[in-house]
C-alpha positions as CSV (number, residue, x, y, z in Angstrom):
1,X,65.8,71.2,105.4
2,X,68.3,71.5,108.5
3,X,71.7,70.6,109.3
4,X,71.9,67.7,111.7
5,X,74.8,66.3,113.5
6,X,74.3,62.5,114.3
7,X,76.8,61.2,117.2
8,X,77.0,57.5,117.8
9,X,79.9,55.2,117.9
10,X,78.0,52.3,115.9
11,X,78.3,52.8,112.1
12,X,75.2,50.6,111.5
13,X,73.2,53.3,113.5
14,X,75.0,56.2,111.7
15,X,74.2,54.9,108.4
16,X,70.5,54.1,109.4
17,X,70.1,57.8,110.5
18,X,72.0,59.5,107.8
19,X,69.8,57.7,105.3
20,X,66.6,58.5,107.1
21,X,67.3,61.9,107.7
22,X,68.6,62.6,104.1
23,X,65.7,60.8,102.8
24,X,63.6,63.7,104.7
25,X,65.5,66.6,103.3
26,X,68.1,67.3,105.8
27,X,72.0,67.4,105.5
28,X,73.7,65.3,107.6
29,X,77.3,65.0,109.5
30,X,78.4,62.0,111.5
31,X,80.9,61.8,114.4
32,X,81.7,58.6,116.3
33,X,82.9,59.8,119.4
34,X,82.5,62.7,121.6
35,X,85.7,64.6,120.8
36,X,84.9,64.5,117.0
37,X,81.6,65.5,117.6
38,X,82.5,68.8,119.0
39,X,85.0,69.2,116.4
40,X,82.3,68.8,113.6
41,X,79.9,71.0,115.8
42,X,82.4,74.0,115.7
43,X,83.0,73.4,111.9
44,X,79.4,73.0,110.7
45,X,77.3,74.5,113.3
46,X,74.2,72.2,112.9
47,X,70.7,73.0,113.4
48,X,70.1,69.7,115.8
49,X,72.6,67.1,117.3
50,X,71.3,63.7,117.5
51,X,73.7,62.5,120.5
52,X,74.2,58.7,121.9
53,X,74.4,59.0,125.8
54,X,77.1,56.0,125.6
55,X,80.0,57.2,123.7
56,X,83.4,56.0,124.5
57,X,85.6,58.0,126.7
58,X,83.7,61.6,126.4
59,X,79.7,60.2,126.8
60,X,76.9,62.2,125.7
61,X,76.1,63.9,128.8
62,X,79.6,65.4,128.8
63,X,78.9,66.5,125.4
64,X,75.7,68.1,125.8
65,X,77.5,70.1,129.2
66,X,80.2,71.4,126.8
67,X,77.9,72.5,124.0
68,X,75.4,74.2,126.4
69,X,78.2,76.6,127.5
70,X,77.8,78.2,124.6
71,X,74.8,77.1,122.5
72,X,71.5,76.6,122.5
73,X,71.2,74.1,119.5
74,X,68.4,71.5,119.8
75,X,69.8,68.1,121.0
76,X,67.8,64.6,120.7
77,X,69.5,61.9,123.2
78,X,69.6,58.4,122.0
79,X,70.2,55.7,124.7
80,X,70.1,51.9,125.0
81,X,68.6,52.0,128.2
82,X,64.9,53.0,129.2
83,X,65.9,54.6,132.3
84,X,63.9,57.6,134.1
85,X,66.9,58.9,135.9
86,X,69.0,59.0,132.3
87,X,66.0,60.9,130.8
88,X,65.5,63.5,133.7
89,X,69.6,63.9,133.6
90,X,69.3,64.7,130.3
91,X,66.7,66.9,130.3
92,X,67.9,68.6,133.0
93,X,71.3,69.1,131.2
94,X,69.6,70.7,128.5
95,X,68.5,68.1,126.0
96,X,65.1,68.7,124.0
97,X,63.9,64.9,123.7
98,X,65.3,61.3,124.5
99,X,64.6,58.3,122.3
100,X,65.4,54.6,123.5
101,X,67.4,52.2,121.3
102,X,66.2,50.0,119.4
103,X,64.1,52.9,117.7
104,X,62.0,53.5,114.7
105,X,64.2,55.5,112.0
106,X,60.4,57.0,110.8
107,X,59.7,57.9,114.8
108,X,63.0,59.6,115.1
109,X,62.5,61.7,112.0
110,X,59.2,62.7,113.3
111,X,60.7,63.6,116.3
112,X,63.3,65.6,114.8
113,X,60.7,67.3,112.6
114,X,58.8,68.4,115.7
115,X,61.7,69.9,117.5
116,X,62.8,71.6,114.5
117,X,59.2,73.1,113.9
118,X,58.9,74.3,117.4
119,X,62.3,76.2,117.1
120,X,61.0,78.4,114.1
121,X,59.0,81.7,114.4
122,X,55.1,81.0,114.8
123,X,53.6,82.9,112.1
124,X,51.3,86.0,114.2
125,X,49.1,88.5,112.9
126,X,50.6,92.4,112.5
127,X,48.2,93.2,115.2
128,X,49.5,90.6,117.5
129,X,53.2,91.5,116.9
130,X,56.0,89.3,116.4
131,X,57.1,89.2,120.5
132,X,55.8,88.4,123.6
133,X,56.3,91.2,126.4
134,X,55.8,90.8,130.0
135,X,57.4,93.3,132.4
136,X,61.1,92.8,132.2
137,X,60.6,89.4,130.1
138,X,60.5,89.4,126.3
139,X,60.2,86.3,123.8
140,X,61.1,87.3,120.3
141,X,59.1,84.5,118.3
142,X,61.0,85.9,115.1
143,X,64.3,85.2,116.1
144,X,63.5,82.8,118.8
145,X,65.1,84.5,121.6
146,X,64.4,85.3,125.3
147,X,65.7,88.2,126.9
148,X,65.4,89.5,130.5
149,X,65.9,93.2,130.8
150,X,67.6,93.4,127.3
151,X,70.1,90.5,128.1
152,X,69.9,87.4,126.6
153,X,68.4,84.3,128.0
154,X,69.9,81.3,126.3
155,X,67.0,78.6,126.1
156,X,66.7,75.1,124.4
157,X,63.9,74.8,122.0
158,X,61.7,73.0,124.6
159,X,62.1,75.3,127.4
160,X,61.5,78.3,125.0
161,X,58.0,76.6,124.0
162,X,57.2,76.0,127.6
163,X,57.8,79.7,128.4
164,X,56.2,80.7,125.4
165,X,53.1,78.7,126.8
166,X,53.2,80.2,130.1
167,X,53.2,83.7,128.8
168,X,50.0,82.9,126.8
169,X,48.0,83.6,129.8
170,X,49.7,85.3,133.0
171,X,48.2,84.4,136.1
172,X,46.7,81.0,134.5
173,X,47.9,77.7,136.2
174,X,48.7,75.6,133.5
175,X,48.9,71.9,134.6
176,X,51.6,69.8,133.7
177,X,49.7,67.7,131.1
178,X,48.7,70.9,129.5
179,X,52.2,72.0,129.3
180,X,53.4,68.6,127.9
181,X,50.7,69.1,125.2
182,X,51.9,72.4,124.1
183,X,55.5,71.8,124.2
184,X,55.6,68.3,122.7
185,X,52.0,67.8,120.9
186,X,49.7,65.3,121.6
187,X,50.5,61.8,122.0
188,X,53.7,62.2,123.8
189,X,54.1,60.1,127.0
190,X,55.8,62.8,129.3
191,X,56.3,62.2,132.8
192,X,55.8,65.2,135.4
193,X,59.5,64.5,136.2
194,X,60.3,65.9,133.0
195,X,58.4,68.8,132.7
196,X,59.6,69.7,136.4
197,X,63.0,69.4,135.0
198,X,62.5,71.9,132.1
199,X,60.9,74.3,134.3
200,X,63.7,74.0,136.9
201,X,66.2,74.9,134.1
202,X,64.1,77.9,132.9
203,X,63.9,79.3,136.5
204,X,67.7,79.0,137.1
205,X,68.5,80.8,133.7
206,X,65.8,83.3,134.3
207,X,67.4,83.8,138.0
208,X,70.8,84.2,136.8
209,X,69.6,87.1,134.5
210,X,68.1,88.7,137.5
211,X,64.5,87.5,137.9
212,X,62.0,84.8,138.3
213,X,58.4,85.5,137.1
214,X,57.3,81.7,137.5
215,X,55.3,80.6,140.5
216,X,54.8,76.8,141.2
217,X,51.3,76.1,142.1
218,X,51.7,72.8,144.3
219,X,49.4,70.0,143.3
220,X,48.4,71.5,139.9
221,X,51.3,72.9,138.1
222,X,53.0,76.2,137.1
223,X,51.9,79.9,135.9
224,X,53.6,83.2,135.0
225,X,53.1,85.9,137.7
226,X,50.2,88.1,136.6
227,X,52.0,91.1,137.9
228,X,54.8,92.0,135.8
């Protein structure tokens, strides 16, 4: 069970999502505009935000920008436009997924479940440890926390999953298709630009913390530098 904030100016969509998510066992809060969404977020600290882009006054992109200043909460964007530019912008701002209206409530609940599952610690054997360390980089799998030289690097659920994948075998070149399958699961049709947007954000955050261990292998994909 998770606490989920649904932000949409259409009361019918909010009702449909509230019913579907509550049936899946989640606690649901609602907001009809960006300002109300920020107030509800501060009051209830949800685990995930379902965020409509086309909100009145303060749109979903701006709400996401405000949230990302202080939180790495999972964000699933809703939009009435199936526009690649909107999808890329939403992901570059820190969104974890993007669903186009009209949508299947069952599919959206499945997307929510997948995002939340990837945000939880992955069980590992005692011998393997519960953290991945590579030089100055450390991924704490139990706390879902990334640090560089001890300083916290705030990553979204999707960003953490991608970085964890790269850390699985430093020096190995992962294609974008491999990273899509690891971060989103099989069956997702995610463009190369989406993965590139996530990787750019990860690298920018790591550079802000003092390092950048990721390399672009043009024409192939990405890898974590073998040398720590």
